[in-house]
N, C-alpha and C positions, 0 to 999 in steps of 0.2 A: 707814143705807141699805144695802140689799143689791140688787146687780144680778145678773141671770141671763142666760145666753146659751143658747138652743136653736140648736145649729149651731155648730161649732168650726172654721171655715175661715179663710181669710186676712184677711177683713174682722173677724171676731171677734178674731183675734190682733192686728190693728192697733188696734182699739178698746180692748181691754183694756190693751195697751201704753200707749196715750195716756192712759186713765183713771188708771192707776197712777201715771203721772208728772205728773198734772195736780193742781190744787187741790181736786178734788172729795172731799167727805167720803164715803168708801165703806168700810163695815165689812167686807163680804165680796163676792167676785165668784164665782158659781157658774157653771161651764160644763159642757155635756154631754159625754159621753165618746165621741161619735160619731167624731171624728178623735182617736184616742188619742195620736197623736204630737204634735200641736199642743197638745192638753189638757195632756199631761205636760210640755211645754216651758214652757207658761204657769205651771203650778203650781210647777215648779222655780225659775222666775225670780221669781216674786211671791208672797210669803207670804199675801196676801189672796185668792188664787185657790184655790177648791176644786173638785174634780171630782165631779160627781154620779153616782149610780148609772145614772140614766136620765134622759130629758127631763122627765118628769113631776115628778121631784124639783127640777128646775131651776124649773119653773113654780111649785111650791109654795113654794120658798124666796125667789122674788125679789119685792122691793118694785117694782122697774121690770124688766120682762122684754123682752129683745131677741130677736126672731125672725130668725135669720140662716142659714136653710137655703137650699139651691138651689131655684130656682123649679120645677124638674122634680119634686121630691119635696115641695114645700110643703104641698100639699092633704093627702097621705097622713099627713105628720107632725103637722100642725095638727089635723086631725080626731081624732087619736088621743089628744089631750091634753084635760084638764079644767081650765078657767081660772075664776078668781074674778070675781064680779060687780065692776064698777068697777075691775078690775086694770089698772095702767099698763102698757101694751104698746107697744113700738116695733118696727115691721116694717122690716128693711133688705133684704127680699127684692125683687129686681129685677123690674121689668115685671109686677107682680102687682096686679091691681085692688083697690082698697080694700074694695069691696062683697063680692068673693070672699073676701077675708080674714076679714071679719066674719061671713060665712056659715060658713065653716069653723070659726072660733072658737066660734060658737054661744052666746055669752054677751054681756051688755051691759058691754063693756069700754071703757076709754079708749084708743083705738088711734090712734097717730101713725105716719106713714110717714116714712122718712128715707133719704137717699142718701149714706151716709158713704163717702169715698174712702181709699184706703191711706195718704194723708198724715196722717190723724188719729193715727197712731202717733207722729209727731213733733209733734203738736199744731199742725198746719198745715192750709192748705187750707179749703174751705168745704163745708158739709153743707146740702142743701136739706130741709126737713120740711114736712109737711102733715098735718092743718091746724095753724095756729099754736097753740104750746103753750109758755108761758114756762119751765116746768120742763124740758121736753126741749130746748128751745133753749139753755137754760143749760149743759146737759151738752155739747152740741156746740160752744158758744162756748169752753168749757173745753178742747176738742179742736181749736181753730183759730177758726172762725167759723161762722155759720149764717145762711141765708136762710129765713125763715117765709113759705111760699106761702099766699095768701088763698084760692086756688081750685085745684081738681084740675087744670084746664087749665094753670095756672102750674106745678104740680108735674110734670105729664107733659112740659112743654116742657124743663124743667130736667133731667129724666131723659134726655131726647134729647140734650141738650147734654153730658151726662157721657159719652156714647158717642164724643165727640171725642178722648178720651185716647189711643187707640191710633193715631189718625190723626197726632196731634201728634208721637208718637214715630216713626211711619212716615215723616212728611215729614223729620224730622231723620235718619233712616236712609238715606232716598234721597239726601239732599244730601251726607251724608258718604260714601256709596257712589260718588257721582259724582266727588267730589274724589279718591277713592282710585283711580278708574279713570284719572284724569288724572296719577296718579303720586305723590300725597301719601299718607304713612302714615295709615292709617285713624284710628289712635289720636290722631295729631296733628290731624286734621279734626275729630274729635269734641271734643277738648280746646278747639278754637276755637268750634265751632257750639253746643255745649250751653250754655256760659255766655252766648253771644249771645242764644240763644232765651230763657234765664232772665231776662236783663236786660230784654228787650222785655216779657216778662210782667209784670215788677215795675213797669215804666213805665206799662203799662195799668192795673194795679191801683192805683197811686198817683195818676195822673191821671184820677180817676173822673168829674171834671167836664168833661173834654175828650172829645169824641166819638171813636170809633175811626177814623172816616174822616179826622178832622183829624189824628190821630196818624199815619195812614199818609201823608198829605201832608207832615207835618213830617219824616218819615224818608225822604222821596222827592223828591229834587231834580228840578224840571221838566226833562224830557229826559234824565234821568240813569239809572243802571243800576237802581235800585230801582223806578222808575216802569216801566221796560221789562219787568222780570220780572212785576210785578203786572199790567201790560196783557196779557201773554202768558198769564198764569194766568186772568185774568178772561174770556178768549175761550171757555173750556170748563170750567175748574176750578170757578168759581163755580157753575155750573149742576150740575156733578157733585156738588158738596158739598150744595146744597140738595135735590137729588133724593135723596141718600143720607139726609138728615135727615128728609125726608118719609117715606121707607120705615121709618125708625126709629120715628117717631111713630106710624105705622099699626100697627106691631108692639106698641108700648107701650099702645095703646088697645084692643087685641084683647080 
């Protein structure tokens, strides 16, 4: 099996790193030369990685082809390439409609969309894919786990959910900043809050049969501090969050 990557950015680097460290049987990984620094770094780290002369060479070499270019240049790059009938293609291009991708490809291919996150480098995290495809899902299970979406609406909603990553770190940053303003060393505040947030995430993942609202109540003593903070947040923060998600959904569906 040979994998090919058109586009050599941070997600390509994360995926290649995870693939090499996984149990997947991959004879060769061919990457485009568009980002020479990342391409050279991958080739120097991993003997299986080869740098192609251009994007078309990647397409021609790949049994499974990953499209990983920026959305802003996706149409220009994809329309310039010639694909094979029934070629297996995985698009990891953000916020780009499937019908547009197929039009740009201009060939009857097997197209799967996916939302891999940086954690795939360590074979952790979860990747949403659409439509369901056992072979592609197996790749992402080797890089952590996968959720196969039955409909485009499901996939679009998970694409919106993935936009919460920056907010997660932003919330952590605001909280550590407040502690620092009160006189605590910022490094010490982070050393406490980052593992706390990680432990809460692990609890939610492990207790998947327990509703999140039940977990919130479990970690909030009636009349206690946790309940007080959530009540204050819920007065305006919940609306701000859902409004932001609605705006991202509108953008995804453009």
